[in-house]
All heavy atoms as a GROMACS GRO file, in nm:
protein
  601
    1MET      N    1   0.872   0.902  -0.902
    1MET     CA    2   0.818   0.892  -0.776
    1MET      C    3   0.662   0.913  -0.786
    1MET      O    4   0.618   1.001  -0.852
    1MET     CB    5   0.866   0.996  -0.680
    1MET     CG    6   1.013   0.974  -0.641
    1MET     SD    7   1.039   0.834  -0.540
    1MET     CE    8   0.998   0.897  -0.378
    2ILE      N    9   0.593   0.828  -0.722
    2ILE     CA   10   0.449   0.843  -0.711
    2ILE      C   11   0.407   0.846  -0.568
    2ILE      O   12   0.483   0.797  -0.476
    2ILE     CB   13   0.367   0.728  -0.787
    2ILE    CG1   14   0.403   0.584  -0.719
    2ILE    CG2   15   0.406   0.727  -0.931
    2ILE    CD1   16   0.319   0.480  -0.776
    3GLU      N   17   0.290   0.900  -0.534
    3GLU     CA   18   0.237   0.909  -0.400
    3GLU      C   19   0.104   0.828  -0.398
    3GLU      O   20   0.020   0.849  -0.476
    3GLU     CB   21   0.214   1.051  -0.358
    3GLU     CG   22   0.167   1.062  -0.220
    3GLU     CD   23   0.150   1.206  -0.176
    3GLU    OE1   24   0.072   1.279  -0.243
    3GLU    OE2   25   0.207   1.249  -0.077
    4VAL      N   26   0.105   0.734  -0.308
    4VAL     CA   27  -0.010   0.644  -0.292
    4VAL      C   28  -0.077   0.677  -0.153
    4VAL      O   29  -0.008   0.694  -0.056
    4VAL     CB   30   0.026   0.498  -0.298
    4VAL    CG1   31  -0.094   0.402  -0.281
    4VAL    CG2   32   0.101   0.467  -0.429
    5VAL      N   33  -0.206   0.685  -0.152
    5VAL     CA   34  -0.285   0.720  -0.031
    5VAL      C   35  -0.353   0.591   0.017
    5VAL      O   36  -0.427   0.529  -0.060
    5VAL     CB   37  -0.390   0.831  -0.052
    5VAL    CG1   38  -0.468   0.856   0.075
    5VAL    CG2   39  -0.323   0.954  -0.108
    6LEU      N   40  -0.325   0.553   0.139
    6LEU     CA   41  -0.384   0.425   0.197
    6LEU      C   42  -0.472   0.467   0.310
    6LEU      O   43  -0.435   0.534   0.402
    6LEU     CB   44  -0.277   0.336   0.243
    6LEU     CG   45  -0.192   0.275   0.130
    6LEU    CD1   46  -0.053   0.326   0.141
    6LEU    CD2   47  -0.203   0.122   0.130
    7ASN      N   48  -0.603   0.422   0.300
    7ASN     CA   49  -0.701   0.454   0.407
    7ASN      C   50  -0.739   0.328   0.480
    7ASN      O   51  -0.776   0.229   0.417
    7ASN     CB   52  -0.825   0.511   0.340
    7ASN     CG   53  -0.925   0.571   0.434
    7ASN    OD1   54  -0.908   0.556   0.556
    7ASN    ND2   55  -1.031   0.637   0.384
    8ASP      N   56  -0.730   0.332   0.613
    8ASP     CA   57  -0.767   0.210   0.692
    8ASP      C   58  -0.910   0.207   0.743
    8ASP      O   59  -0.948   0.126   0.813
    8ASP     CB   60  -0.668   0.193   0.809
    8ASP     CG   61  -0.682   0.294   0.912
    8ASP    OD1   62  -0.747   0.392   0.897
    8ASP    OD2   63  -0.616   0.274   1.019
    9ARG      N   64  -0.987   0.312   0.696
    9ARG     CA   65  -1.126   0.320   0.738
    9ARG      C   66  -1.151   0.335   0.891
    9ARG      O   67  -1.262   0.324   0.937
    9ARG     CB   68  -1.208   0.203   0.689
    9ARG     CG   69  -1.187   0.168   0.543
    9ARG     CD   70  -1.277   0.252   0.457
    9ARG     NE   71  -1.255   0.220   0.320
    9ARG     CZ   72  -1.349   0.214   0.232
    9ARG    NH1   73  -1.478   0.234   0.270
    9ARG    NH2   74  -1.319   0.192   0.105
   10LEU      N   75  -1.046   0.362   0.967
   10LEU     CA   76  -1.057   0.387   1.108
   10LEU      C   77  -1.014   0.527   1.145
   10LEU      O   78  -0.988   0.554   1.259
   10LEU     CB   79  -0.972   0.284   1.184
   10LEU     CG   80  -1.015   0.136   1.166
   10LEU    CD1   81  -0.906   0.050   1.235
   10LEU    CD2   82  -1.153   0.120   1.229
   11GLY      N   83  -1.002   0.611   1.039
   11GLY     CA   84  -0.963   0.747   1.067
   11GLY      C   85  -0.818   0.785   1.032
   11GLY      O   86  -0.773   0.898   1.060
   12LYS      N   87  -0.744   0.685   0.986
   12LYS     CA   88  -0.608   0.710   0.949
   12LYS      C   89  -0.581   0.694   0.801
   12LYS      O   90  -0.617   0.597   0.745
   12LYS     CB   91  -0.515   0.605   1.024
   12LYS     CG   92  -0.369   0.634   1.002
   12LYS     CD   93  -0.281   0.524   1.066
   12LYS     CE   94  -0.283   0.546   1.219
   12LYS     NZ   95  -0.193   0.458   1.285
   13LYS      N   96  -0.522   0.799   0.747
   13LYS     CA   97  -0.483   0.796   0.605
   13LYS      C   98  -0.326   0.809   0.603
   13LYS      O   99  -0.268   0.895   0.665
   13LYS     CB  100  -0.536   0.919   0.527
   13LYS     CG  101  -0.674   0.890   0.480
   13LYS     CD  102  -0.724   0.997   0.385
   13LYS     CE  103  -0.863   0.972   0.332
   13LYS     NZ  104  -0.904   1.072   0.233
   14VAL      N  105  -0.268   0.724   0.529
   14VAL     CA  106  -0.121   0.723   0.518
   14VAL      C  107  -0.085   0.760   0.376
   14VAL      O  108  -0.132   0.696   0.277
   14VAL     CB  109  -0.068   0.580   0.554
   14VAL    CG1  110   0.087   0.578   0.544
   14VAL    CG2  111  -0.115   0.541   0.696
   15ARG      N  112   0.006   0.855   0.357
   15ARG     CA  113   0.051   0.894   0.231
   15ARG      C  114   0.196   0.839   0.213
   15ARG      O  115   0.280   0.875   0.301
   15ARG     CB  116   0.048   1.044   0.205
   15ARG     CG  117  -0.088   1.100   0.203
   15ARG     CD  118  -0.078   1.247   0.178
   15ARG     NE  119  -0.213   1.309   0.159
   15ARG     CZ  120  -0.277   1.313   0.047
   15ARG    NH1  121  -0.220   1.277  -0.062
   15ARG    NH2  122  -0.395   1.365   0.037
   16VAL      N  123   0.222   0.764   0.112
   16VAL     CA  124   0.350   0.703   0.092
   16VAL      C  125   0.410   0.738  -0.046
   16VAL      O  126   0.340   0.728  -0.143
   16VAL     CB  127   0.340   0.547   0.106
   16VAL    CG1  128   0.475   0.482   0.082
   16VAL    CG2  129   0.283   0.504   0.235
   17LYS      N  130   0.533   0.785  -0.044
   17LYS     CA  131   0.604   0.810  -0.172
   17LYS      C  132   0.690   0.691  -0.205
   17LYS      O  133   0.758   0.643  -0.122
   17LYS     CB  134   0.688   0.938  -0.162
   17LYS     CG  135   0.611   1.059  -0.148
   17LYS     CD  136   0.693   1.180  -0.194
   17LYS     CE  137   0.616   1.305  -0.183
   17LYS     NZ  138   0.529   1.322  -0.298
   18CYS      N  139   0.674   0.641  -0.330
   18CYS     CA  140   0.746   0.519  -0.368
   18CYS      C  141   0.761   0.526  -0.520
   18CYS      O  142   0.706   0.615  -0.594
   18CYS     CB  143   0.681   0.391  -0.329
   18CYS     SG  144   0.507   0.384  -0.381
   19ASN      N  145   0.841   0.430  -0.575
   19ASN     CA  146   0.861   0.424  -0.726
   19ASN      C  147   0.754   0.328  -0.781
   19ASN      O  148   0.706   0.235  -0.711
   19ASN     CB  149   0.996   0.377  -0.756
   19ASN     CG  150   1.104   0.474  -0.711
   19ASN    OD1  151   1.084   0.595  -0.736
   19ASN    ND2  152   1.210   0.422  -0.655
   20ASP      N  153   0.721   0.344  -0.908
   20ASP     CA  154   0.624   0.256  -0.964
   20ASP      C  155   0.681   0.114  -0.997
   20ASP      O  156   0.605   0.024  -1.022
   20ASP     CB  157   0.561   0.317  -1.089
   20ASP     CG  158   0.662   0.347  -1.201
   20ASP    OD1  159   0.788   0.337  -1.173
   20ASP    OD2  160   0.622   0.375  -1.314
   21ASP      N  161   0.811   0.096  -0.985
   21ASP     CA  162   0.866  -0.037  -1.004
   21ASP      C  163   0.889  -0.106  -0.874
   21ASP      O  164   0.945  -0.215  -0.862
   21ASP     CB  165   0.996  -0.032  -1.087
   21ASP     CG  166   1.103   0.054  -1.025
   21ASP    OD1  167   1.066   0.131  -0.932
   21ASP    OD2  168   1.216   0.048  -1.071
   22ASP      N  169   0.842  -0.045  -0.760
   22ASP     CA  170   0.843  -0.114  -0.627
   22ASP      C  171   0.736  -0.222  -0.622
   22ASP      O  172   0.636  -0.210  -0.689
   22ASP     CB  173   0.825  -0.018  -0.516
   22ASP     CG  174   0.946   0.080  -0.491
   22ASP    OD1  175   1.054   0.049  -0.541
   22ASP    OD2  176   0.921   0.177  -0.428
   23THR      N  177   0.766  -0.324  -0.541
   23THR     CA  178   0.667  -0.428  -0.527
   23THR      C  179   0.566  -0.386  -0.417
   23THR      O  180   0.589  -0.290  -0.340
   23THR     CB  181   0.729  -0.561  -0.489
   23THR    OG1  182   0.797  -0.548  -0.365
   23THR    CG2  183   0.825  -0.602  -0.601
   24ILE      N  184   0.458  -0.465  -0.401
   24ILE     CA  185   0.361  -0.445  -0.297
   24ILE      C  186   0.423  -0.467  -0.161
   24ILE      O  187   0.398  -0.403  -0.061
   24ILE     CB  188   0.239  -0.533  -0.316
   24ILE    CG1  189   0.165  -0.491  -0.441
   24ILE    CG2  190   0.149  -0.522  -0.203
   24ILE    CD1  191   0.097  -0.354  -0.444
   25GLY      N  192   0.522  -0.565  -0.153
   25GLY     CA  193   0.594  -0.590  -0.029
   25GLY      C  194   0.677  -0.473   0.015
   25GLY      O  195   0.683  -0.441   0.130
   26ASP      N  196   0.736  -0.403  -0.087
   26ASP     CA  197   0.811  -0.277  -0.051
   26ASP      C  198   0.719  -0.172   0.004
   26ASP      O  199   0.751  -0.101   0.100
   26ASP     CB  200   0.886  -0.228  -0.176
   26ASP     CG  201   0.992  -0.326  -0.225
   26ASP    OD1  202   1.041  -0.411  -0.141
   26ASP    OD2  203   1.026  -0.318  -0.343
   27LEU      N  204   0.605  -0.161  -0.059
   27LEU     CA  205   0.500  -0.063  -0.012
   27LEU      C  206   0.453  -0.092   0.130
   27LEU      O  207   0.437   0.000   0.206
   27LEU     CB  208   0.391  -0.061  -0.116
   27LEU     CG  209   0.268   0.036  -0.077
   27LEU    CD1  210   0.312   0.181  -0.084
   27LEU    CD2  211   0.153   0.015  -0.174
   28LYS      N  212   0.436  -0.219   0.157
   28LYS     CA  213   0.402  -0.262   0.292
   28LYS      C  214   0.504  -0.223   0.393
   28LYS      O  215   0.475  -0.176   0.505
   28LYS     CB  216   0.371  -0.408   0.304
   28LYS     CG  217   0.244  -0.448   0.244
   28LYS     CD  218   0.231  -0.596   0.265
   28LYS     CE  219   0.104  -0.652   0.209
   28LYS     NZ  220   0.085  -0.799   0.229
   29LYS      N  221   0.634  -0.232   0.355
   29LYS     CA  222   0.740  -0.196   0.448
   29LYS      C  223   0.743  -0.047   0.472
   29LYS      O  224   0.766  -0.001   0.584
   29LYS     CB  225   0.875  -0.239   0.395
   29LYS     CG  226   0.895  -0.386   0.394
   29LYS     CD  227   1.028  -0.429   0.326
   29LYS     CE  228   1.039  -0.576   0.316
   29LYS     NZ  229   1.149  -0.620   0.238
   30LEU      N  230   0.718   0.040   0.370
   30LEU     CA  231   0.705   0.184   0.387
   30LEU      C  232   0.588   0.221   0.476
   30LEU      O  233   0.596   0.310   0.559
   30LEU     CB  234   0.696   0.251   0.247
   30LEU     CG  235   0.822   0.240   0.163
   30LEU    CD1  236   0.784   0.285   0.024
   30LEU    CD2  237   0.940   0.315   0.222
   31VAL      N  238   0.474   0.152   0.452
   31VAL     CA  239   0.359   0.182   0.538
   31VAL      C  240   0.382   0.141   0.682
   31VAL      O  241   0.348   0.207   0.775
   31VAL     CB  242   0.235   0.110   0.482
   31VAL    CG1  243   0.112   0.122   0.578
   31VAL    CG2  244   0.198   0.168   0.347
   32ALA      N  245   0.452   0.028   0.700
   32ALA     CA  246   0.484  -0.019   0.837
   32ALA      C  247   0.570   0.074   0.910
   32ALA      O  248   0.559   0.093   1.031
   32ALA     CB  249   0.541  -0.157   0.827
   33ALA      N  250   0.665   0.139   0.839
   33ALA     CA  251   0.755   0.238   0.902
   33ALA      C  252   0.677   0.354   0.949
   33ALA      O  253   0.708   0.415   1.047
   33ALA     CB  254   0.863   0.278   0.801
   34GLN      N  255   0.572   0.400   0.876
   34GLN     CA  256   0.494   0.513   0.914
   34GLN      C  257   0.393   0.487   1.025
   34GLN      O  258   0.360   0.569   1.110
   34GLN     CB  259   0.424   0.576   0.796
   34GLN     CG  260   0.515   0.650   0.701
   34GLN     CD  261   0.441   0.730   0.598
   34GLN    OE1  262   0.320   0.751   0.609
   34GLN    NE2  263   0.517   0.778   0.498
   35THR      N  264   0.327   0.366   1.022
   35THR     CA  265   0.224   0.334   1.112
   35THR      C  266   0.273   0.264   1.243
   35THR      O  267   0.199   0.262   1.341
   35THR     CB  268   0.115   0.246   1.045
   35THR    OG1  269   0.176   0.125   1.005
   35THR    CG2  270   0.054   0.318   0.928
   36GLY      N  271   0.387   0.200   1.234
   36GLY     CA  272   0.433   0.128   1.352
   36GLY      C  273   0.386  -0.017   1.358
   36GLY      O  274   0.414  -0.078   1.463
   37THR      N  275   0.322  -0.062   1.261
   37THR     CA  276   0.275  -0.206   1.259
   37THR      C  277   0.377  -0.288   1.173
   37THR      O  278   0.457  -0.234   1.096
   37THR     CB  279   0.137  -0.226   1.198
   37THR    OG1  280   0.138  -0.171   1.068
   37THR    CG2  281   0.037  -0.145   1.279
   38ARG      N  282   0.374  -0.420   1.193
   38ARG     CA  283   0.462  -0.508   1.121
   38ARG      C  284   0.413  -0.525   0.975
   38ARG      O  285   0.294  -0.532   0.954
   38ARG     CB  286   0.473  -0.642   1.184
   38ARG     CG  287   0.541  -0.626   1.326
   38ARG     CD  288   0.574  -0.763   1.385
   38ARG     NE  289   0.514  -0.879   1.328
   38ARG     CZ  290   0.443  -0.972   1.401
   38ARG    NH1  291   0.433  -0.953   1.532
   38ARG    NH2  292   0.390  -1.077   1.344
   39PRO      N  293   0.506  -0.532   0.876
   39PRO     CA  294   0.460  -0.548   0.735
   39PRO      C  295   0.385  -0.680   0.711
   39PRO      O  296   0.297  -0.678   0.622
   39PRO     CB  297   0.592  -0.550   0.663
   39PRO     CG  298   0.694  -0.503   0.747
   39PRO     CD  299   0.647  -0.519   0.888
   40ASP      N  300   0.408  -0.783   0.787
   40ASP     CA  301   0.337  -0.912   0.766
   40ASP      C  302   0.196  -0.905   0.815
   40ASP      O  303   0.112  -0.990   0.786
   40ASP     CB  304   0.409  -1.026   0.821
   40ASP     CG  305   0.436  -1.016   0.968
   40ASP    OD1  306   0.428  -0.908   1.016
   40ASP    OD2  307   0.467  -1.121   1.027
   41LYS      N  308   0.157  -0.800   0.895
   41LYS     CA  309   0.028  -0.786   0.944
   41LYS      C  310  -0.059  -0.692   0.862
   41LYS      O  311  -0.171  -0.652   0.905
   41LYS     CB  312   0.030  -0.726   1.093
   41LYS     CG  313   0.087  -0.833   1.186
   41LYS     CD  314  -0.006  -0.947   1.210
   41LYS     CE  315   0.053  -1.044   1.318
   41LYS     NZ  316  -0.033  -1.156   1.325
   42ILE      N  317  -0.004  -0.641   0.754
   42ILE     CA  318  -0.069  -0.538   0.667
   42ILE      C  319  -0.126  -0.614   0.547
   42ILE      O  320  -0.055  -0.693   0.481
   42ILE     CB  321   0.021  -0.431   0.634
   42ILE    CG1  322   0.054  -0.346   0.759
   42ILE    CG2  323  -0.038  -0.334   0.523
   42ILE    CD1  324   0.160  -0.244   0.733
   43ARG      N  325  -0.251  -0.580   0.504
   43ARG     CA  326  -0.306  -0.628   0.380
   43ARG      C  327  -0.359  -0.504   0.304
   43ARG      O  328  -0.424  -0.422   0.352
   43ARG     CB  329  -0.425  -0.720   0.408
   43ARG     CG  330  -0.481  -0.790   0.280
   43ARG     CD  331  -0.588  -0.887   0.312
   43ARG     NE  332  -0.716  -0.818   0.347
   43ARG     CZ  333  -0.795  -0.842   0.448
   43ARG    NH1  334  -0.754  -0.938   0.531
   43ARG    NH2  335  -0.900  -0.771   0.469
   44ILE      N  336  -0.313  -0.497   0.181
   44ILE     CA  337  -0.348  -0.387   0.088
   44ILE      C  338  -0.440  -0.443  -0.024
   44ILE      O  339  -0.410  -0.538  -0.089
   44ILE     CB  340  -0.224  -0.322   0.024
   44ILE    CG1  341  -0.140  -0.263   0.137
   44ILE    CG2  342  -0.261  -0.213  -0.070
   44ILE    CD1  343  -0.007  -0.210   0.091
   45GLN      N  344  -0.556  -0.373  -0.039
   45GLN     CA  345  -0.648  -0.420  -0.139
   45GLN      C  346  -0.727  -0.299  -0.197
   45GLN      O  347  -0.725  -0.191  -0.146
   45GLN     CB  348  -0.741  -0.526  -0.086
   45GLN     CG  349  -0.841  -0.482   0.016
   45GLN     CD  350  -0.924  -0.597   0.068
   45GLN    OE1  351  -0.868  -0.703   0.109
   45GLN    NE2  352  -1.052  -0.581   0.072
   46LYS      N  353  -0.794  -0.330  -0.304
   46LYS     CA  354  -0.880  -0.231  -0.372
   46LYS      C  355  -1.005  -0.308  -0.401
   46LYS      O  356  -1.007  -0.407  -0.482
   46LYS     CB  357  -0.818  -0.178  -0.493
   46LYS     CG  358  -0.902  -0.076  -0.572
   46LYS     CD  359  -0.903   0.057  -0.497
   46LYS     CE  360  -0.964   0.168  -0.584
   46LYS     NZ  361  -0.950   0.298  -0.522
   47TRP      N  362  -1.125  -0.279  -0.346
   47TRP     CA  363  -1.249  -0.348  -0.351
   47TRP      C  364  -1.218  -0.493  -0.308
   47TRP      O  365  -1.190  -0.514  -0.195
   47TRP     CB  366  -1.306  -0.340  -0.495
   47TRP     CG  367  -1.357  -0.208  -0.521
   47TRP    CD1  368  -1.292  -0.106  -0.576
   47TRP    CD2  369  -1.488  -0.161  -0.496
   47TRP    NE1  370  -1.371   0.004  -0.590
   47TRP    CE2  371  -1.498  -0.023  -0.538
   47TRP    CE3  372  -1.598  -0.214  -0.440
   47TRP    CZ2  373  -1.607   0.052  -0.525
   47TRP    CZ3  374  -1.714  -0.137  -0.425
   47TRP    CH2  375  -1.715  -0.001  -0.474
   48TYR      N  376  -1.235  -0.595  -0.395
   48TYR     CA  377  -1.214  -0.730  -0.352
   48TYR      C  378  -1.082  -0.788  -0.402
   48TYR      O  379  -1.052  -0.908  -0.382
   48TYR     CB  380  -1.329  -0.820  -0.405
   48TYR     CG  381  -1.460  -0.784  -0.337
   48TYR    CD1  382  -1.557  -0.720  -0.404
   48TYR    CD2  383  -1.481  -0.816  -0.201
   48TYR    CE1  384  -1.681  -0.684  -0.343
   48TYR    CE2  385  -1.599  -0.782  -0.144
   48TYR     CZ  386  -1.700  -0.715  -0.214
   48TYR     OH  387  -1.817  -0.684  -0.151
   49ASN      N  388  -1.002  -0.706  -0.464
   49ASN     CA  389  -0.870  -0.752  -0.517
   49ASN      C  390  -0.764  -0.729  -0.408
   49ASN      O  391  -0.724  -0.622  -0.381
   49ASN     CB  392  -0.824  -0.665  -0.638
   49ASN     CG  393  -0.919  -0.690  -0.753
   49ASN    OD1  394  -0.982  -0.793  -0.765
   49ASN    ND2  395  -0.931  -0.586  -0.837
   50VAL      N  396  -0.714  -0.839  -0.348
   50VAL     CA  397  -0.606  -0.838  -0.258
   50VAL      C  398  -0.476  -0.843  -0.327
   50VAL      O  399  -0.454  -0.934  -0.407
   50VAL     CB  400  -0.621  -0.958  -0.155
   50VAL    CG1  401  -0.504  -0.952  -0.054
   50VAL    CG2  402  -0.754  -0.949  -0.082
   51TYR      N  403  -0.391  -0.744  -0.305
   51TYR     CA  404  -0.264  -0.736  -0.378
   51TYR      C  405  -0.158  -0.826  -0.322
   51TYR      O  406  -0.141  -0.830  -0.201
   51TYR     CB  407  -0.214  -0.589  -0.382
   51TYR     CG  408  -0.312  -0.495  -0.461
   51TYR    CD1  409  -0.328  -0.370  -0.417
   51TYR    CD2  410  -0.367  -0.538  -0.577
   51TYR    CE1  411  -0.412  -0.284  -0.487
   51TYR    CE2  412  -0.452  -0.452  -0.647
   51TYR     CZ  413  -0.469  -0.322  -0.601
   51TYR     OH  414  -0.557  -0.244  -0.673
   52LYS      N  415  -0.087  -0.899  -0.408
   52LYS     CA  416   0.018  -0.991  -0.368
   52LYS      C  417   0.150  -0.921  -0.356
   52LYS      O  418   0.177  -0.825  -0.427
   52LYS     CB  419   0.031  -1.100  -0.483
   52LYS     CG  420  -0.099  -1.174  -0.512
   52LYS     CD  421  -0.140  -1.263  -0.398
   52LYS     CE  422  -0.271  -1.333  -0.438
   52LYS     NZ  423  -0.332  -1.395  -0.320
   53ASP      N  424   0.233  -0.972  -0.262
   53ASP     CA  425   0.355  -0.900  -0.230
   53ASP      C  426   0.461  -0.898  -0.342
   53ASP      O  427   0.534  -0.800  -0.344
   53ASP     CB  428   0.419  -0.970  -0.107
   53ASP     CG  429   0.347  -0.937   0.024
   53ASP    OD1  430   0.256  -0.853   0.018
   53ASP    OD2  431   0.382  -1.004   0.124
   54HIS      N  432   0.468  -0.993  -0.431
   54HIS     CA  433   0.578  -1.003  -0.526
   54HIS      C  434   0.553  -0.928  -0.653
   54HIS      O  435   0.633  -0.924  -0.744
   54HIS     CB  436   0.613  -1.150  -0.552
   54HIS     CG  437   0.498  -1.223  -0.615
   54HIS    ND1  438   0.392  -1.268  -0.540
   54HIS    CD2  439   0.471  -1.258  -0.743
   54HIS    CE1  440   0.306  -1.328  -0.625
   54HIS    NE2  441   0.352  -1.319  -0.749
   55ILE      N  442   0.436  -0.867  -0.670
   55ILE     CA  443   0.393  -0.803  -0.800
   55ILE      C  444   0.419  -0.646  -0.778
   55ILE      O  445   0.389  -0.591  -0.673
   55ILE     CB  446   0.247  -0.835  -0.835
   55ILE    CG1  447   0.237  -0.984  -0.846
   55ILE    CG2  448   0.205  -0.766  -0.966
   55ILE    CD1  449   0.098  -1.030  -0.882
   56THR      N  450   0.466  -0.589  -0.885
   56THR     CA  451   0.500  -0.444  -0.884
   56THR      C  452   0.376  -0.352  -0.889
   56THR      O  453   0.271  -0.401  -0.935
   56THR     CB  454   0.596  -0.401  -0.994
   56THR    OG1  455   0.532  -0.423  -1.119
   56THR    CG2  456   0.721  -0.483  -0.987
   57LEU      N  457   0.390  -0.232  -0.852
   57LEU     CA  458   0.287  -0.134  -0.861
   57LEU      C  459   0.245  -0.104  -1.005
   57LEU      O  460   0.130  -0.083  -1.036
   57LEU     CB  461   0.321  -0.010  -0.788
   57LEU     CG  462   0.360  -0.017  -0.643
   57LEU    CD1  463   0.399   0.121  -0.584
   57LEU    CD2  464   0.239  -0.067  -0.564
   58LYS      N  465   0.349  -0.108  -1.091
   58LYS     CA  466   0.325  -0.080  -1.233
   58LYS      C  467   0.234  -0.188  -1.292
   58LYS      O  468   0.147  -0.159  -1.375
   58LYS     CB  469   0.454  -0.076  -1.306
   58LYS     CG  470   0.446  -0.029  -1.452
   58LYS     CD  471   0.578  -0.038  -1.526
   58LYS     CE  472   0.686   0.032  -1.454
   58LYS     NZ  473   0.813   0.031  -1.530
   59ASP      N  474   0.259  -0.315  -1.252
   59ASP     CA  475   0.183  -0.426  -1.303
   59ASP      C  476   0.032  -0.416  -1.257
   59ASP      O  477  -0.054  -0.461  -1.331
   59ASP     CB  478   0.241  -0.561  -1.259
   59ASP     CG  479   0.372  -0.588  -1.323
   59ASP    OD1  480   0.395  -0.528  -1.434
   59ASP    OD2  481   0.448  -0.666  -1.264
   60TYR      N  482   0.008  -0.364  -1.136
   60TYR     CA  483  -0.126  -0.348  -1.088
   60TYR      C  484  -0.190  -0.216  -1.137
   60TYR      O  485  -0.299  -0.188  -1.103
   60TYR     CB  486  -0.125  -0.346  -0.934
   60TYR     CG  487  -0.131  -0.486  -0.875
   60TYR    CD1  488  -0.036  -0.527  -0.782
   60TYR    CD2  489  -0.233  -0.573  -0.904
   60TYR    CE1  490  -0.045  -0.648  -0.729
   60TYR    CE2  491  -0.241  -0.700  -0.852
   60TYR     CZ  492  -0.146  -0.738  -0.758
   60TYR     OH  493  -0.153  -0.862  -0.699
   61GLU      N  494  -0.112  -0.139  -1.218
   61GLU     CA  495  -0.157  -0.010  -1.265
   61GLU      C  496  -0.194   0.089  -1.160
   61GLU      O  497  -0.297   0.153  -1.170
   61GLU     CB  498  -0.275  -0.029  -1.370
   61GLU     CG  499  -0.238  -0.108  -1.495
   61GLU     CD  500  -0.348  -0.126  -1.591
   61GLU    OE1  501  -0.463  -0.087  -1.559
   61GLU    OE2  502  -0.323  -0.188  -1.693
   62ILE      N  503  -0.108   0.094  -1.058
   62ILE     CA  504  -0.126   0.188  -0.947
   62ILE      C  505  -0.050   0.315  -0.985
   62ILE      O  506   0.064   0.310  -1.007
   62ILE     CB  507  -0.075   0.131  -0.815
   62ILE    CG1  508  -0.162   0.007  -0.775
   62ILE    CG2  509  -0.080   0.233  -0.706
   62ILE    CD1  510  -0.115  -0.064  -0.656
   63HIS      N  511  -0.124   0.432  -0.993
   63HIS     CA  512  -0.070   0.548  -1.045
   63HIS      C  513  -0.056   0.652  -0.924
   63HIS      O  514  -0.095   0.623  -0.808
   63HIS     CB  515  -0.157   0.605  -1.149
   63HIS     CG  516  -0.181   0.517  -1.266
   63HIS    ND1  517  -0.078   0.472  -1.348
   63HIS    CD2  518  -0.290   0.446  -1.313
   63HIS    CE1  519  -0.122   0.391  -1.442
   63HIS    NE2  520  -0.248   0.371  -1.414
   64ASP      N  521  -0.008   0.769  -0.960
   64ASP     CA  522   0.016   0.881  -0.865
   64ASP      C  523  -0.118   0.925  -0.811
   64ASP      O  524  -0.208   0.954  -0.890
   64ASP     CB  525   0.088   0.992  -0.929
   64ASP     CG  526   0.134   1.101  -0.834
   64ASP    OD1  527   0.155   1.067  -0.714
   64ASP    OD2  528   0.147   1.216  -0.872
   65GLY      N  529  -0.132   0.937  -0.676
   65GLY     CA  530  -0.249   0.985  -0.612
   65GLY      C  531  -0.361   0.882  -0.597
   65GLY      O  532  -0.469   0.918  -0.553
   66MET      N  533  -0.335   0.760  -0.634
   66MET     CA  534  -0.438   0.656  -0.621
   66MET      C  535  -0.468   0.615  -0.478
   66MET      O  536  -0.369   0.612  -0.396
   66MET     CB  537  -0.393   0.529  -0.705
   66MET     CG  538  -0.500   0.428  -0.721
   66MET     SD  539  -0.447   0.314  -0.845
   66MET     CE  540  -0.578   0.194  -0.835
   67GLY      N  541  -0.586   0.585  -0.446
   67GLY     CA  542  -0.621   0.552  -0.313
   67GLY      C  543  -0.648   0.400  -0.299
   67GLY      O  544  -0.712   0.338  -0.380
   68LEU      N  545  -0.586   0.340  -0.199
   68LEU     CA  546  -0.598   0.198  -0.171
   68LEU      C  547  -0.653   0.176  -0.033
   68LEU      O  548  -0.650   0.265   0.053
   68LEU     CB  549  -0.464   0.126  -0.187
   68LEU     CG  550  -0.398   0.132  -0.320
   68LEU    CD1  551  -0.251   0.078  -0.317
   68LEU    CD2  552  -0.480   0.071  -0.431
   69GLU      N  553  -0.704   0.055  -0.007
   69GLU     CA  554  -0.754   0.022   0.128
   69GLU      C  555  -0.655  -0.049   0.206
   69GLU      O  556  -0.580  -0.142   0.157
   69GLU     CB  557  -0.878  -0.067   0.115
   69GLU     CG  558  -0.990   0.005   0.037
   69GLU     CD  559  -1.099  -0.091  -0.008
   69GLU    OE1  560  -1.102  -0.207   0.040
   69GLU    OE2  561  -1.182  -0.053  -0.090
   70LEU      N  562  -0.637  -0.019   0.336
   70LEU     CA  563  -0.537  -0.077   0.422
   70LEU      C  564  -0.605  -0.150   0.535
   70LEU      O  565  -0.693  -0.093   0.606
   70LEU     CB  566  -0.451   0.038   0.477
   70LEU     CG  567  -0.347   0.005   0.585
   70LEU    CD1  568  -0.235  -0.081   0.524
   70LEU    CD2  569  -0.287   0.136   0.642
   71TYR      N  570  -0.575  -0.278   0.548
   71TYR     CA  571  -0.636  -0.364   0.657
   71TYR      C  572  -0.527  -0.421   0.734
   71TYR      O  573  -0.412  -0.442   0.689
   71TYR     CB  574  -0.722  -0.471   0.589
   71TYR     CG  575  -0.841  -0.421   0.520
   71TYR    CD1  576  -0.846  -0.401   0.378
   71TYR    CD2  577  -0.957  -0.386   0.588
   71TYR    CE1  578  -0.957  -0.358   0.317
   71TYR    CE2  579  -1.069  -0.340   0.530
   71TYR     CZ  580  -1.072  -0.329   0.393
   71TYR     OH  581  -1.181  -0.277   0.331
   72TYR      N  582  -0.559  -0.455   0.858
   72TYR     CA  583  -0.465  -0.518   0.956
   72TYR      C  584  -0.510  -0.660   0.984
   72TYR      O  585  -0.621  -0.681   1.019
   72TYR     CB  586  -0.460  -0.438   1.084
   72TYR     CG  587  -0.424  -0.295   1.067
   72TYR    CD1  588  -0.522  -0.193   1.084
   72TYR    CD2  589  -0.297  -0.257   1.027
   72TYR    CE1  590  -0.494  -0.062   1.066
   72TYR    CE2  591  -0.264  -0.122   1.008
   72TYR     CZ  592  -0.367  -0.022   1.031
   72TYR     OH  593  -0.334   0.106   1.008
   73ASN      N  594  -0.420  -0.761   0.955
   73ASN     CA  595  -0.460  -0.900   0.980
   73ASN      C  596  -0.438  -0.941   1.124
   73ASN      O  597  -0.349  -0.899   1.189
   73ASN     CB  598  -0.370  -0.992   0.890
   73ASN     CG  599  -0.403  -0.972   0.742
   73ASN    OD1  600  -0.512  -0.932   0.711
   73ASN    ND2  601  -0.320  -1.012   0.664
   0.00000   0.00000   0.00000
């Protein structure tokens, strides 16, 4: 289990516990359950790299305690 911190730059930080073999789409569903927004309206990125839904966290080298950016489409 790893914990990922997502910051939406509007004052909300979301901490999500997930496995490193989960996909970005699974992470979006967990974030949507905590924030109340739909998973298809969420975009997760780091700097200019927008993460694709079908790729796992391990492939993107997302580790425990890593911070990502959360945007709403």
